[in-house]
N, C-alpha and C positions, 0 to 999 in steps of 0.2 A: 641716273634715271634709266631704268630698264623696262622695256616693253616687250612682252613675250608674244603678244598677239600680232600676227602678220599684217593685219590692216592697220593697227596702231603704228607699227614700225614703218609701214609704207607712208602713212600720213606724216610722221616725223621727218622722214627722209625728204619727202616732197617739200615740207615746210622749210627745211634747212636750205634747200636749193633756191628758194624765192629771193628775189632782189628786195632788200628792205632799206631803202634810202631814208635819211633823217626826215621825220615828219612831226607835225604838231598834233597831239592827241588830247582831246578833252574827255576826262573821266567823269561820269555822272554819279556823284555820291548821293544827291538828293533822291534819285530814283531807285536807290538800293533798298530792298525791303527788310534789311537787318541793320544792326549798328556795327560800324567798323571804327572802334574808338582810336585805333592806331592811325587811321587815315584822316579822321575828323580835323586834327590841327592844321591840315593842309588845304582845307576848304577855302576856295577863293585865291589860292596861291598857284604859282607856276614855277617851273624849273626845268632841269635836264636830267635824263637818266640814260644809262647804257647797260645793255645785257651782254654779258661775256660768257662764252662757253669755254670751260677749262677741262682739258683731258690730261690726266696723270697716268702715265703708263709705267707699270713695274711688273710684278708677278701677276697682278690683276689690273684690269683697266677700270679707272674711276673717272666718272664724268660729272661735272657740276655746272649748273646755270647760276651765274652770279650777277646780281643787280648792284649797280653803283649809281648814285645820283645826289642831287642837291637842289635847294630852292634858289630862286633869283636873289635872295638875300644872303646866299652863301652857306646856308645851314645844310650840313650833310644829313642824308637820310639812310637809315639802315636797310639792308637787303630785305629783311622780312617785311618791312613796311611797304617798300616799293613793290614787292611781290603781291601784296594785298590790293594794290591799285588795279590789278588785272582781274580782280573779282567783280569789278564794276563794269557797267556798259561803257564802251568807249567809242568815240567818233573821230576819225581822221579829218582834221580841218584843212590842212595844206602841208606842202613840203616845208621843211624848216631846217636850214643849215646852221649848226651851232657856230657861234663866234670862235675864233681860234683859241681864245683864252679858256672858254668853256670846254672845248674839245680836249685841250691839253689836260685840264683838271679831270675830266671824265676818264681819260686814258691813264692818268697817274693813279687815280683812286682805284680803278679796275686792276691795275698792275699790283698795287699793294694788297688788295683783297685776294688776288690769285696767289701771291706769295704767302699770305697768311694761311690760306686754305691748303697750300702745298705743305707748309710747315706742320699744320695740324694733322695732315695725312701721315707725314713721317713720324710724328709723335705717337699717333695711334698704332702705326706699324711697330714702332719701338716697344710700346707697351705690350703689344701682342707677343713679340718675341721675348720680352722679359718674362712673361707668363709661361711661354713655352720652355724657356731656359730653366725656370724654377721647377716646372713639371719634370724635365729631364733629370735635374739634380735629385729630386725626390725619388724618382723611379730608379736611378742609378744607386742611390743609397740603399734602397730596399733590396734590389737584386744582389748587390755585393754582400750585404749583411746576410742574406739568405744563403748565398754560396759559401760564405765564411763559416756560418753555422753548420752547414753540411760537411765542410772539411773538418771542423772541430769534432763533430760527432764521429766522423770516420776515424780520426786519430784516436779518439777514446775507445772505439771498437777495436782498433789494432792493439792498443795497450792491454785491453781486457783479454783479447785472444792470446797475446803473448804470455800473460799471466796464467791463463788456463793451460797453455802448452807446457809451462814450467812445472805445473802441478800434475801433469799426466802420469798415471801410475803404470800403465802398460804400453806396449808398442802400438797396439791398436788405438788406444786413447791418444797417444802422441801423434799418430798418423792423422786422425780426425782433427786434432788440435792444430796441426801444421797446415792442413787444408783450409781450416777456418781462418788461420792467420793470413794465408795467401789470398783468400777471398776478401778479407778486410783490407789488405794492402791494395787490391784492385779497386775497391770502393774509395780508398783514400786518393789513389791516382786519378780516378774519375772526378772526384770532388775538386781536386787541385786543377784538373783540366777545365772543369766548369768555370772556375774563377777566371782563367785565361779567356774562355769563350765570352764570359760576361763582359770583361774589359774590352774585348774586340767589338761586342755588340754596342756597348756604350760609346765607343769611339766612332762607330758607323753612324749612330744616331746624332752624335755631336757634329760630325761632318755634314750630314744632311741638313741640320739646323743652320750651320754656317753658310752652306750653299744657298738655302732659301733666303737667308738674311741678305746675302750679297745681291741676289736677284731683286729683292725689295729696295735695296739702296740704289741700284742702277735705275734711276728714274729719268724719264723724259716727260716734259710738259709742253702742252700746246694750248695757247689761248687764242680764241677767235671771237672778235666782236660780232654779235648777231644783228643788233640794231641800236640806233640812238633815237631817243624820243624827246621832243619838247612837250612837256606834260602840263596840263592844267586840271585842277580838280574843281568841279563846279556843282 
């Protein structure tokens, strides 16, 4: 989540610094002026939820807010549904320390969600680099073929110039023909040199791609629990 507005960033930073001990929060579904079909099945139920902040650091910084939770009956609740709870008005009833068993499950579920999110990030990065690799291969094929066509053309021009020189009838014609052969030979050498330059350029781009991939692969992750809530939907 990125906020470019200074006031928004300040509010977020202030919010992160607040102490948020476990509490019992009642969410008011009946007072909501629209229908939340995903939340309706939990009307009259209670349970526990945890909000985890996950930071994945590689070439770029990725930050996620991940909800994990379940009902008192043990039913797991998806992140997207728990997120919708916070579209409702809520009231803090009292402090509520989760039992050790519930805390352990919350932490375990949050750890699994964080691992799955990290794997998905790696897969997306891998897909991105697969696309980059394919783009590099297509570009390399195009520039190599263009350089090879240029060399083939230069070779053909040299052969044509040599044939013309062999047919020269006068000394003056022979002189012009040999000068033309020399110029065509220079073109052929430039065309051959261009192939070497293209190969070096391809290698440099491949090295840059590998370096970027290595930076993406060297990841550090940090998970920080932001709050635990004993929830009730009323």
